[in-house]
C-alpha positions as a Markdown table, in Angstrom:
| # | Residue | x | y | z |
|---|---|---|---|---|
| 1 | Met | 14.1 | -11.0 | 4.1 |
| 2 | Asp | 17.8 | -9.2 | 5.1 |
| 3 | Val | 16.5 | -6.8 | 1.7 |
| 4 | Ile | 13.9 | -5.4 | 3.6 |
| 5 | Lys | 15.2 | -5.3 | 7.1 |
| 6 | Glu | 18.0 | -3.1 | 5.9 |
| 7 | Ile | 15.9 | -1.1 | 3.4 |
| 8 | Ile | 13.9 | -0.6 | 7.1 |
| 9 | Gln | 16.8 | 0.4 | 9.1 |
| 10 | Glu | 18.3 | 3.2 | 6.6 |
| 11 | Ser | 14.8 | 4.6 | 6.1 |
| 12 | Pro | 13.2 | 7.6 | 8.1 |
| 13 | Ala | 11.3 | 5.2 | 10.2 |
| 14 | Gly | 14.3 | 2.9 | 11.1 |
| 15 | His | 15.4 | 4.8 | 14.2 |
| 16 | Leu | 11.9 | 4.7 | 15.4 |
| 17 | Ser | 10.8 | 1.9 | 17.9 |
| 18 | Lys | 9.6 | -1.7 | 16.8 |
| 19 | Gly | 6.0 | -0.6 | 17.5 |
| 20 | Tyr | 6.0 | 2.7 | 15.4 |
| 21 | Lys | 8.0 | 0.6 | 12.8 |
| 22 | Ser | 5.0 | -2.2 | 12.6 |
| 23 | Leu | 2.7 | 0.5 | 12.5 |
| 24 | Val | 4.3 | 2.2 | 9.6 |
| 25 | Leu | 4.7 | -1.1 | 8.1 |
| 26 | Leu | 1.0 | -2.2 | 8.2 |
| 27 | Leu | -0.2 | 1.0 | 7.3 |
| 28 | Phe | 1.4 | 0.9 | 3.8 |
| 29 | Ala | 1.0 | -3.0 | 3.5 |
| 30 | Thr | -2.8 | -1.4 | 3.8 |
| 31 | Ile | -2.2 | 0.9 | 1.3 |
| 32 | Val | -0.5 | -1.4 | -1.4 |
| 33 | Ser | -3.6 | -4.3 | -0.7 |
| 34 | Thr | -6.2 | -1.5 | -1.2 |
| 35 | Leu | -4.5 | -0.4 | -4.4 |
| 36 | Leu | -3.8 | -3.6 | -6.1 |
| 37 | Thr | -7.6 | -4.7 | -4.4 |
| 38 | Met | -8.7 | -1.4 | -6.9 |
| 39 | Leu | -6.7 | -2.5 | -9.4 |
| 40 | Val | -8.6 | -6.0 | -9.8 |
| 41 | Val | -11.9 | -4.9 | -9.4 |
| 42 | Leu | -11.4 | -2.3 | -11.9 |
| 43 | Leu | -10.0 | -4.8 | -14.7 |
| 44 | Thr | -12.5 | -7.4 | -13.7 |
| 45 | Tyr | -15.7 | -4.7 | -13.7 |
| 46 | Gly | -14.4 | -1.9 | -15.8 |
| 47 | Pro | -16.0 | -2.5 | -19.2 |
| 48 | Tyr | -19.5 | -3.1 | -17.5 |
| 49 | Met | -19.1 | 0.5 | -15.5 |
| 50 | Thr | -20.8 | 3.6 | -16.6 |
| 51 | Ile | -18.3 | 6.1 | -16.1 |
| 52 | Arg | -19.6 | 9.9 | -16.6 |
| 53 | Tyr | -17.5 | 13.4 | -16.2 |
| 54 | Gly | -19.4 | 16.2 | -15.6 |
| 55 | Tyr | -20.4 | 18.4 | -13.1 |
């Protein structure tokens, strides 16, 4: 937990207020969880998907 606090304090978001820090962390966590969910769905259902390239 100390490492995360230090990373946040040394980042550009470290000088923001506590509310903005929380908002930045929430946005980051949302993006990461969305990407991980997309990866799991792609790995699970990838062989059954029909992907077409073109116009």
